[in-house]
C-alpha positions in Angstrom: 15.0 52.6 -15.3 17.8 50.5 -14.0 17.1 48.0 -11.2 19.6 47.1 -8.6 20.7 44.2 -10.0 21.7 45.9 -13.4 23.2 48.8 -11.4 25.4 46.4 -9.6 26.1 44.2 -12.9 26.9 47.3 -14.8 29.1 48.7 -12.4 31.3 45.5 -11.7 31.9 45.1 -15.6 32.9 48.7 -16.0 35.6 47.9 -13.2 36.2 44.9 -14.9 35.9 42.5 -12.0 34.7 38.8 -12.0 32.0 37.3 -9.7 34.7 35.0 -8.5 36.8 38.3 -7.3 33.7 39.9 -5.9 33.0 36.7 -4.1 36.4 36.5 -2.5 36.3 40.0 -1.3 32.7 40.3 0.1 32.4 36.4 1.0 29.1 36.4 -0.7 28.9 33.2 -2.6 28.5 33.5 -6.5 25.1 31.9 -6.6 24.1 34.8 -4.3 25.9 37.5 -6.6 24.2 36.0 -9.8 20.7 36.3 -8.0 21.7 39.8 -6.7 22.4 40.6 -10.3 19.1 39.5 -11.9 16.9 40.5 -9.1 16.1 37.1 -8.2 15.4 37.6 -4.6 13.7 34.4 -4.0 17.1 32.6 -4.1 18.2 34.5 -1.1 17.1 33.4 2.5 15.3 36.7 3.6 14.9 40.5 2.9 17.5 41.3 5.7 20.1 39.0 4.1 19.3 40.5 0.7 19.7 44.1 2.2 23.0 43.2 3.8 24.4 41.6 0.4 23.3 44.6 -1.4 25.2 46.8 1.0 28.4 44.9 1.1 28.3 44.4 -2.9 27.6 48.1 -3.2 30.3 49.2 -0.9 33.0 47.3 -2.9 31.9 48.6 -6.2 31.9 52.1 -4.3 28.1 52.9 -4.9 25.8 54.9 -2.7 23.8 52.7 -0.3 20.9 55.2 -0.4 20.6 54.8 -4.2 20.8 51.0 -4.2 18.1 50.9 -1.2 15.9 53.2 -2.9 15.7 51.3 -6.1 15.1 48.3 -3.9 12.3 49.8 -2.4 11.0 51.2 -5.5 10.7 47.8 -7.3 10.0 45.4 -4.1 8.6 44.8 -0.9 9.2 42.8 2.3 6.3 40.6 3.6 5.3 40.0 7.2 7.3 36.6 6.7 10.6 38.3 5.9 10.2 37.3 2.0 11.0 39.8 -0.6 8.4 39.8 -3.5 7.9 42.6 -6.4 5.4 45.2 -5.9 1.9 44.1 -6.8 2.6 40.8 -5.6 0.6 39.7 -2.4 2.5 36.4 -1.8 5.7 35.1 -2.0 6.7 33.5 -5.2 8.7 30.6 -3.5 5.6 29.7 -1.0 3.9 26.6 -1.7 0.1 26.3 -0.8 -0.4 25.9 2.8 -3.2 23.3 2.4 -1.7 19.8 2.0 -3.0 16.0 1.5 -2.3 13.9 4.7 -3.1 10.4 5.5 -5.2 11.9 8.4 -7.0 14.1 5.9 -7.5 11.0 3.7 -9.1 9.2 6.6 -11.4 11.8 7.3 -12.6 12.1 3.9 -13.0 8.6 3.9 -15.1 8.3 6.8 -17.1 11.5 5.9 -18.0 10.1 2.5 -19.1 6.4 4.2 -21.2 8.5 6.8 -22.8 10.6 3.7 -23.6 7.3 1.7 -25.2 5.9 5.1 -27.4 9.1 5.6 -28.4 9.1 1.9 -29.6 5.3 2.1 -31.4 5.9 5.4 -33.2 9.1 3.9 -34.2 7.0 0.9 -35.4 4.2 3.0 -37.5 6.6 5.1 -39.1 8.1 1.6 -39.7 4.7 0.3 -41.2 3.4 3.4 -43.5 6.7 3.6 -44.6 6.6 0.2 -47.6 4.4 -1.4 -46.6 1.5 -3.2 -46.4 2.0 -7.2 -49.1 0.0 -9.1 -49.7 -0.9 -12.5 -52.4 -3.0 -13.8 -51.6 -4.5 -17.2 -54.6 -6.6 -17.8 -57.6 -6.8 -18.3 -57.9 -3.3 -19.9 -60.4 -0.5 -18.7 -64.0 -1.4 -20.4 -62.5 -4.5 -22.1 -65.1 -6.9 -23.3 -64.3 -10.4 -22.0 -65.4 -13.8 -23.6 -65.4 -15.8 -20.4 -66.1 -15.5 -16.6 -62.5 -16.4 -15.4 -60.6 -13.4 -15.8 -56.9 -13.2 -15.2 -55.6 -10.2 -13.8 -51.8 -9.1 -13.9 -49.5 -6.1 -13.4 -46.9 -4.8 -11.5 -46.1 -3.2 -7.9 -43.2 -3.0 -5.7 -41.7 -6.4 -4.6 -42.5 -6.1 -1.1 -46.0 -5.1 -1.4 -49.1 -7.4 -1.0 -52.1 -7.2 -3.8 -55.4 -8.0 -3.3 -57.9 -8.4 -6.3 -61.4 -8.6 -5.4 -60.5 -9.8 -2.0 -58.4 -12.5 -3.5 -54.8 -12.6 -2.7 -52.5 -12.1 -5.7 -49.2 -14.0 -6.3 -46.2 -11.4 -6.7 -42.4 -12.4 -7.6 -39.3 -10.8 -6.6 -39.5 -8.3 -9.4 -43.1 -7.2 -8.1 -44.9 -8.7 -11.1 -48.6 -10.1 -9.4 -51.1 -12.3 -10.9 -54.5 -13.6 -9.9 -57.4 -15.3 -11.6 -60.9 -14.4 -10.5 -64.6 -15.3 -11.3 -66.9 -12.7 -12.5 -70.5 -13.1 -13.6 -71.8 -11.9 -17.0 -72.4 -8.1 -17.6 -70.5 -5.4 -16.2 -68.2 -5.7 -13.5 -65.7 -3.6 -11.5 -62.2 -5.0 -10.6 -60.6 -3.5 -7.5 -56.9 -3.9 -7.2 -55.3 -3.0 -3.8 -51.4 -3.1 -3.1 -50.2 -2.7 0.4 -46.7 -2.1 1.3 -45.1 -3.2 4.7 -45.7 0.1 6.0 -49.4 -0.3 5.6 -49.6 2.2 2.8 -52.1 1.2 0.2 -52.6 2.2 -3.6 -55.6 1.2 -5.3 -57.0 0.9 -9.3 -60.4 -0.1 -10.3 -61.1 -1.8 -13.4 -64.4 -1.9 -15.1 -64.9 -4.7 -17.7 -67.9 -6.4 -19.5 -68.3 -10.2 -19.4 -70.3 -11.7 -22.0 
């Protein structure tokens, strides 16, 4: 089935007319005539202009206007914005996305990102403050048999925690490694290690050892 453009071009060629001659007689620019003949309505300003060009071009070629408009309506529709699109196409082909990236949008995005990072950090600090400190005792081992009464107790906790070993304050470095030397009597002994955070949350571990 012929389209409007194919019918216009075929009839013009049958009448042995050039596009230059059509331009002079209709006052329609050649680039618009070429667009009409290939049904490229994206190159025309609007649907109203397209129909006007079809009417003038068709009158010159002595083609029935009703036939031309019927073919046009069969293959194309006019959108609410006055654009011509093929049937089945929702948006005009020459439309660009309405969302554009502007300096204001960039600033808003950056500010939102900074706020998001701050909120995440704040929540993390609340979780840390609300949680008991970590505590790992490396030495001595559970039920370890010791050869002397002076015992070195060491391990790791949170860097800002205070560590007490059997009521004796242990030293804690910036990485949370703690150490204390305590004296135990011979026989079975319990070593109580307590780590306390700045928010007064505590974690306790007990080691049972035997001193010869």
